[in-house]
N, C-alpha and C positions, 0 to 999 in steps of 0.2 A: 131520574128526572134531571134535566140540565138546569143550570141557573137561569132565572128569568128576571128581566128588568121590569119593575113595577113602579107605580107612582101613587102617593097618598096626597089627595087634594085637601088643602087647608084654606081657611078664610084669608090667611095672610100670604098664601103662596102654595108651594108643593114640595114634597120630599120624594126624590127619586131614590129607589133602593134596589139592590140585588137580593132576590129571594133564593136561598139555598136550602133545599130540603134534604133530610138525611134519615135513613131507616135506623141508624145507630142512635140518633138523638131521641130520648124518651119523652120527657115532659116539658122542658123549658124552651122558650124562644129567646135567643140571644141576639142583641143588637151590637154591632161593632162599627166604629167609624175610624177611618184612617185615610189621610191624604185627600180629604173631601168626599170620600165615597162611603155610602152607608150599605152595610151587608147585614141581612137578617137570616140567621140560621134557625131552622124550625124542624120539629119532628115531621115525618112523612105525611101524617094524616091530619095535622093541625088545619082547621078550616081557615080560609082566607079572611073571613070576617073577624076571626079571633086575632089573627096577625095584625089586621088593620086597626083593631081596637087597642092593641098594645102599642102600636106606633103612634096612634092618636094620643094615648095617655102620656107617652114619652116625647111627644113632638117638641115641647119646650126645651127639653134636654138635648134632643137631636139637633135642633136649629142652633142652640148655643154652642154645641161641639163643632158644628160645621163652620160657624162664624169664628170660633177660636182657631180652627185649622187655617183659616184664611189670614188671621192676624193674631199670631201668638204673642202674648206679652213677654218681655224679656225675663229669663229665669232669675229666681232669687240668687243672690250671691251666697246666702247662708252664712253671713257674718254678723257681728254685733251691729245693730242699727236696723236690721230687717225686722219686719213684723210678721207674725203667723197667727192664724185664728185658732181659738180653743173655746168650745161651747158658744160660738157665735161672736166672741169678743176678740179684738186684735190684741195680741200680746207681743211686747218687745222681745227680740231675741238677743241673748248675750252669749257669746262664745268665748270660753276661757281655756288657756293651756293648763294642764295639770299633770302631776306624776301619777298616772293611772295606767292600767293595762288595757282598758277598753273604753272607748268614748261612751258617754251616757248623757241623758237629758232628764230634767226634772222641772217641776213648777217651783219657782223660788219667789215667793211673794207675788208680785204682779208681773213677773217676767218668766220667759222660758230660758232656762240656763242649760247650756251644753258644755260639758267639759271634754276636751279632746287631748290627744297625745301631743307633746311639745314638738316632736320631730316631723310632724305632718305639715305639708304645704301644698298650695295649688289645688289641682283637681282631687288629689288624694285626701286632702283635708276637707274639702267640700263634701265629698262622698261619705266621709266618716261622720260629718255633722248630719247629713241627710239620713244615714242609717240609724244614728242615735235618735233622731227625732221620730222617724217612722216606728222604731221599736217602742218609744214612749207613747206615741199616739195609739198604737195597737193595744197596749196595756190599758190605756184609758178607755178605749172603745169597748174592750171586752167587759169592763165593769159597767160602763154606761148602758150598753145594750142589754146585758143580763138584768140590770135593774129595771130598765124600761119594759122589757118583756114581762118580767115578774109583776110589775104594777098594772099592766094592761090585761094580763091573763083573766082576772075575774070580770073585767069589763066586757071581755069577749066571750064570757060564759064558759071559761075553761079553768081547770085546776091543776093539771099536770104540766109541769115546766118542761118545755121542749129543749133539746140540745141547741145551744147557741154558740156559734163559731164566728171569729173575725178573720177575714181573708183579704187578699189583694184583689178586689173586684173593681175593675176599671170601667165596665160598661153598665153597671147598675149598682144601686145602693144596697140591695139585699136580694135574697133568693130563698125559696123553700123547696127542699127536695122531697121526693116521694116517701121517704122514711120519716118525714117530719122535722128534719134538721133545718134550723134557720141559720143562714150565713149572711154576714153583713160586711160592708166595706169599712176598713179602719178609718177612712177619711171622715166618717160620720162624727168622730170626736171633735172635728173642727166646727160642727154645726150647732146651732142653738138647740137647747133641750127639747123644745116643742117640735122641731123638725126631726130630731132623733126619734121621738115618740111616733111621729107619723109613719116612719119606715117600719118600726116595730109592729104597729097596728096592721100595716099593709101585709107584712109577711105572716103575721098571726092569722089574718083572714084567709090566707092560702091554705091553712090547715083544714079549713072548711070547704073552700072552693079553689081548685088549683089553676083556674084560668082567670081571665079578666072580664068575665061576662057580667051582665046586670046583677046576677045573683051575688057575685063577688063584691061588687060595689055596694050592694045593699048591706052586706056584712060590715064593710069598712065604715060606711056613713052612719050606720046605726051606732057604732062605737065612737066615731069621731066625725061629727057633721061637717067640719071644715077641712076634711082630709084633702080635698082637691086643691084648696087654696094653699095648704101647707106644702103639698107636692110641688106646686108652682114656685113657691118661695125656695124650696129645696133645690130645684133644678137651676133657678137663677143664681143662688149662692154657689152651687157647684161649679158654675162656669168661672168663678173667680178664685178657686182654690189654688194656692201656690205650689202644692206638692201633689 
């Protein structure tokens, strides 16, 4: 089936997107945005109404990404004086030279401290700082998400802890595979705890219902009545992430 151009009508406007169906794709619907274009990749037999429901749910995030594509903020310099979010709070960044083999980052009081090699400069230094920060955020996200999933398991009526992985997911905050593995974006470590919980509940609900049908939302809202409001806050905060 060739790609088709479709449009989702919203109260505030419309989202035009390219729908790309594949027989190889099994369960998930993926949304990607690049250069102001929205591409939706879906399994061959996914109903149009389900795709539209997913787009409607993510419309805040999509519109934010499209707006960001039009006017990207200047990138962080990743030097002392920048600020980065952690658990929803802005943390001052401090970058220090040190006699070490590999750049590293850690929480030091109320600041994010990155130690890097003395002989690095320019873009090489900046990328080393970025890599150290991403590695640190990944480690924090792994602990935070495992804890959140474990806390919400009994609320969702489950007792067996699923496999929880942290990945580089740019188009969504989390996903649930057919084998029950939950995958989350490391950038969630930047978010407030209640927003991290909202993603954990969302993906746990997919263990019961793999789509975004009314049955799925009934599971989510039964556990977290304000889940939709949290999702809106999450998408709004996601537009401002510096990394």
